[in-house]
C-alpha positions as CSV (number, residue, x, y, z in Angstrom):
1,M,0.0,0.0,0.0
2,K,2.8,2.4,0.9
3,K,4.5,1.5,-2.4
4,R,1.3,2.3,-4.3
5,N,1.1,5.7,-2.6
6,I,4.7,6.5,-3.5
7,I,4.0,5.7,-7.2
8,L,1.0,8.0,-7.2
9,V,3.0,10.8,-5.7
10,I,5.7,10.4,-8.3
11,V,3.1,10.4,-11.1
12,A,1.5,13.5,-9.7
13,I,4.9,15.3,-9.5
14,A,5.6,14.3,-13.1
15,I,2.3,15.7,-14.3
16,I,2.9,18.9,-12.5
17,V,6.4,19.2,-14.0
18,I,5.1,18.5,-17.5
19,G,2.3,21.1,-17.0
20,L,4.8,23.8,-15.9
21,V,7.1,23.0,-18.9
22,L,4.1,23.3,-21.3
23,L,3.0,26.5,-19.6
24,K,6.5,28.0,-20.0
25,L,6.7,27.0,-23.7
26,N,3.3,28.6,-24.4
27,F,4.4,31.8,-22.6
28,Q,7.6,31.9,-24.7
29,N,5.7,31.4,-27.9
30,G,3.4,34.2,-26.9
31,Q,6.3,36.5,-26.3
32,E,7.9,35.6,-29.7
33,K,4.6,36.3,-31.5
34,A,4.2,39.6,-29.7
35,S,7.7,40.5,-30.7
36,E,7.0,39.6,-34.3
37,N,3.9,41.7,-34.3
38,N,5.8,44.6,-32.8
39,T,8.4,44.3,-35.5
40,S,5.8,44.2,-38.3
41,N,4.2,47.3,-36.8
42,E,7.4,49.3,-36.9
43,V,7.3,52.1,-39.5
44,D,9.5,51.8,-42.5
45,I,12.0,54.7,-42.3
46,Y,11.2,55.3,-46.0
47,D,7.4,55.1,-45.7
48,E,6.3,57.9,-48.0
49,E,2.8,58.3,-46.5
50,V,4.2,58.7,-43.0
51,I,6.9,61.0,-44.3
52,D,4.3,63.2,-45.9
53,E,2.3,63.4,-42.7
54,I,5.3,64.4,-40.7
55,K,6.3,66.9,-43.4
56,E,2.9,68.6,-43.0
57,E,3.3,68.8,-39.2
58,M,6.8,70.2,-39.5
59,N,6.0,72.5,-42.4
60,A,8.9,70.8,-44.2
61,T,9.2,71.4,-47.9
62,A,12.0,69.2,-49.2
63,N,11.1,66.4,-51.6
64,T,9.7,63.4,-49.9
65,D,12.4,61.1,-51.3
66,M,15.1,63.2,-49.6
67,Y,13.9,62.2,-46.1
68,Q,14.0,59.2,-43.8
69,I,12.2,58.8,-40.5
70,E,14.1,58.9,-37.2
71,K,12.9,58.3,-33.7
72,E,13.6,60.7,-30.8
73,Y,14.5,59.3,-27.3
74,D,10.8,59.8,-26.3
75,G,9.6,57.7,-29.3
76,R,8.4,60.7,-31.3
77,Q,9.0,60.5,-35.0
78,I,11.0,63.2,-36.9
79,L,12.4,63.6,-40.4
80,Q,16.0,63.7,-41.3
81,I,17.6,64.3,-44.7
82,K,19.1,61.0,-45.7
83,P,22.8,60.8,-44.6
84,S,23.8,59.7,-48.1
85,I,22.3,62.9,-49.6
86,Q,24.1,65.0,-47.0
87,F,27.3,63.2,-47.7
88,Q,27.1,63.7,-51.4
89,T,26.3,67.4,-50.9
90,V,29.3,68.0,-48.6
91,L,31.6,66.1,-51.0
92,A,30.4,68.1,-54.0
93,G,31.1,71.3,-52.0
94,I,34.7,70.2,-51.4
95,L,35.2,69.3,-55.0
96,K,33.9,72.6,-56.2
97,N,35.5,74.6,-53.3
98,G,32.3,76.4,-53.0
99,Q,28.6,76.1,-52.7
100,P,27.3,73.6,-55.4
101,S,24.1,74.1,-57.2
102,E,21.5,71.4,-57.3
103,N,22.1,70.6,-61.0
104,E,25.9,70.3,-60.8
105,I,26.3,67.9,-57.9
106,Q,26.3,64.7,-60.0
107,D,28.9,66.1,-62.4
108,L,31.1,67.2,-59.5
109,L,30.9,63.7,-58.0
110,K,32.3,62.2,-61.2
111,N,35.7,63.6,-60.1
112,K,35.6,62.2,-56.5
113,P,38.6,60.2,-55.2
114,S,38.0,56.5,-55.3
115,Q,41.2,54.8,-54.0
116,K,41.7,54.0,-50.3
117,G,44.0,56.1,-48.2
118,V,44.1,59.8,-47.2
119,W,43.0,62.3,-49.9
120,I,43.4,66.0,-49.4
121,A,41.3,68.6,-51.2
122,K,43.3,70.7,-53.7
123,Q,42.6,73.9,-51.9
124,S,43.7,72.4,-48.5
125,R,47.0,70.7,-49.4
126,N,49.3,73.5,-48.4
127,A,47.4,74.1,-45.1
128,F,47.5,70.4,-44.3
129,L,51.3,70.1,-45.0
130,N,51.9,73.2,-42.9
131,L,49.9,71.6,-40.1
132,L,52.2,68.5,-40.3
133,K,55.3,70.7,-40.4
134,D,54.2,72.8,-37.4
135,T,53.7,69.6,-35.4
136,Q,57.2,68.3,-36.3
137,I,55.9,65.7,-38.7
138,S,58.4,65.3,-41.6
139,G,58.7,62.9,-44.5
140,C,55.1,63.4,-45.8
141,T,54.1,64.6,-49.2
142,I,50.9,65.0,-51.2
143,K,51.3,63.9,-54.8
144,D,49.4,65.3,-57.8
145,D,46.6,62.7,-57.3
146,G,45.8,64.4,-54.0
147,Y,46.8,61.4,-51.8
148,L,49.1,61.6,-48.8
149,Y,52.3,59.5,-48.8
150,I,54.9,58.8,-46.2
151,T,58.3,59.2,-47.9
152,E,60.7,58.9,-44.9
153,E,60.9,56.7,-41.8
154,N,59.8,58.5,-38.7
155,D,59.4,57.1,-35.2
156,K,56.8,59.6,-34.1
157,E,53.5,58.1,-32.9
158,E,51.5,60.4,-35.2
159,V,53.4,59.1,-38.2
160,K,52.7,55.5,-37.2
161,K,49.0,56.3,-37.0
162,L,49.1,58.0,-40.4
163,K,50.7,55.0,-41.9
164,E,48.0,52.7,-40.5
165,V,45.3,54.9,-41.9
166,I,46.9,55.1,-45.3
167,A,47.2,51.3,-45.4
168,S,43.7,50.7,-44.2
169,N,40.7,49.7,-46.4
170,R,39.0,53.1,-45.9
171,L,39.1,56.4,-47.7
172,Y,39.5,59.6,-45.7
173,I,38.8,63.0,-47.5
174,L,40.2,66.1,-45.7
175,D,39.3,69.7,-46.3
176,V,40.7,72.5,-44.2
177,S,38.1,75.2,-44.6
178,G,36.1,75.4,-41.4
179,I,32.8,75.1,-43.3
180,S,30.7,72.5,-45.2
181,Y,27.8,72.7,-47.6
182,T,24.9,70.7,-46.3
183,R,21.1,70.3,-46.8
184,D,18.7,72.3,-44.6
185,E,16.6,69.8,-42.7
186,F,13.3,71.7,-43.5
187,S,13.7,72.9,-47.1
188,G,16.3,70.5,-48.4
189,E,18.2,73.5,-49.9
190,I,21.9,73.6,-50.0
191,I,23.3,75.9,-47.4
192,E,26.6,76.9,-45.9
193,Y,27.3,75.3,-42.5
194,P,30.1,77.3,-40.8
195,F,30.9,74.9,-38.0
196,E,34.1,76.8,-37.1
197,K,32.3,80.1,-36.5
198,M,29.6,78.3,-34.5
199,D,32.1,76.6,-32.3
200,P,35.8,77.8,-32.6
201,N,36.8,75.0,-30.3
202,Q,35.6,72.3,-32.7
203,A,38.5,70.9,-34.7
204,V,36.8,68.5,-37.0
205,D,33.3,68.0,-38.5
206,V,32.8,64.4,-39.8
207,Y,30.5,62.9,-42.4
208,Q,30.5,59.2,-43.2
209,E,29.2,56.9,-45.8
210,G,30.3,53.2,-45.8
211,D,34.1,53.0,-45.9
212,I,34.5,56.7,-46.7
213,A,34.8,59.5,-44.2
214,I,34.9,63.3,-44.9
215,L,36.8,65.3,-42.3
216,E,36.1,69.0,-42.5
217,V,38.9,70.6,-40.5
218,T,39.0,74.0,-38.8
219,T,41.2,76.8,-40.2
220,N,41.8,77.8,-36.5
221,E,41.4,81.4,-37.5
222,K,41.0,82.6,-34.0
223,G,43.8,80.4,-32.6
224,N,41.6,78.7,-30.0
225,L,43.3,75.4,-30.6
226,S,46.9,74.3,-30.8
227,K,48.2,72.7,-34.0
228,Q,48.9,69.5,-32.0
229,E,45.2,69.4,-30.7
230,I,44.0,69.7,-34.3
231,L,46.2,66.9,-35.6
232,E,45.3,64.7,-32.7
233,D,41.6,65.2,-33.3
234,I,42.1,64.4,-37.0
235,L,43.9,61.2,-36.2
236,L,41.3,60.3,-33.5
237,N,38.5,60.6,-36.1
238,M,40.4,58.6,-38.6
239,Q,40.7,55.7,-36.1
240,N,37.0,55.6,-35.2
């Protein structure tokens, strides 16, 4: 009789355990389905209807296809000019050395650098070489193709970092101007963004697309920064 009671207790425990396992599995499946539903309900960042609705709320006037949807920390949806469009606009301004018009951007981009390494804008080459000279960096030259080359051995840490960057699988485009030409977030129009005037202590303004990074560098007109600080900030942004 006692043996029979023990068997019944064991069977009861087994049923309870199986029930708990099934309950847990059902709960997990429910969570997965809820997660799938939440994912399917997320708004496509290129949803034209939603973009048009937000445009109306913001009184934004740029073409719908220039925007993508971003979320603020509080979950509110806002519009942002696509980073790829901003990047192309900034690069076109560097290649022109001035504010590009809408209809000349694509022609300007035909002359963009394509090899890996460090490419210096034509109008900035003397300024960049002077920056290296003023920070005791020797053995560097910029050839006619606009790329930076190390021509002499140098044990300085900054030179070692430059060598690593030049040998990397990325392209860095440098322009020493203190400004960039970008898109206004509301109108989509091309405007001058004078980051140096807005913040004289900002050494570099960065734009990225894939394996290419544009570094707009301050002219340091007011002398707020040392040459060493500017070079270190350039190298730091090249290593990120």
